N, C-alpha and C positions, 0 to 999 in steps of 0.2 A: 732941171728936174723939179725945181720948186713950182714952176708953172703947171706942170702936169699934176702935181699933188693938189694945188689949189683948184684946178679945173675939175678934177675927179671928185673932190669933196663937195663942190657945189652941185655936180650932176647927181651925186648920191642923195642929196637932200630932197630933190624933187620926187623921186620914186617913193621915198619913205613917207612923205606927206600924202601921196596918192594912195599908198597902202593903208595909211591911217584913216583916210576918208572912206576907203572901201570897208575897213573893219567897222567904222562907225555906222555906215549904211547897213551892213550885215547885222549888227547888234540891234539897230532900230527895227529891222525886219523881224528878227527873232523875238523881240519884245511884243510886236504886234501879234505874232503867232501865239505867243504865250497868253496874251490878253484874250484872244478869241478861241483858245484851245478847247474849253468845254463845248462850245458850239460846233467846232470842227469834229470832235469826238462823237457828239450827239448825231451829227449828220451822217457820219460813216456807220454808226451803229444802226440808225434808222434805215439806211440804204441796204445794209446787210440783212436786216430783219425783213425788209420788203423782198429781197431776192430769195430769202429762205421760204417765205410764203409762196412766192411764184414757183419755186422749185417743187414744193410739196403739192401744190394744187394744179397748176396748169402744165408744167413741163414734165411732171412725173419723173423727177430726178431726185431720188432719195439721198444719194451721197452728197450731191451739191447742196441740198437743203440742210443736211446735218452740218456740213462745214460752215455754211452761212449762218446757221442758227448758233453754232458755237462762237463764231466771230461776233455776232450781235450781242450775245450774252456777255462775252468778255468786254465788249465796248461799253455796255451799260454798267457793268461792275466798275470799270476804270473811270467812267464818268461820275459815278457815285463817290468813289474815293477822291477824285479830283475836286469835286464840289465840297466834300467834307473837309479836305485839307485847306481849301481856300477860306472857308468859314473860320477855321481855327487860326490861320495866320493873319486874317484880316484884323483880329483884335490884338495880336502880338505887335504889329507894326504901327499901330495907331499913334501913340505918343511915346517915342523912345527917348527923346532928349528931355532934359530937365529944364523947364521954363518956370522961373519963380513967379512971373506975372500971372501966368495961367493957373498955377497952383493957388495963388492968393485969391483969384477970382472964384475958383471952384470952392474954396473953403468958405468964402463969404456967401456964396449962393446956398451952400448947405446950411449955414447958420440961419439965413433968412427962411429957408424952407422949414427948418425945425421950429422956428419961432411961429411961423404961420400954422403949423400943425398943432403946436401947443396952444395957440390962441383960439383955434377953431373948436 
């Protein structure tokens, strides 16, 4: 029975590593989507706005135009919120760790700048 236990444990390790690689690939894909999410949302909102214009002008479909217009407006509002949120969090994540070397150079630069301002 010990041979079955050792062989089954080695066979279980191979699928778990392949599952882990699959998860890593999926996370990489999701990170890329998140990176380009504003552009994706902008494209969908612009296409929806274009369909709304076509529905109102050429196709004479008022219901379709209203639906596409609502979707386009919602897309542009979501895009504005997304860009605003990214600008806010861009500054929060900048320097989170404490780096004494960086802090000392920053304080030295500010001392030099104040001396230059006072000398001018």
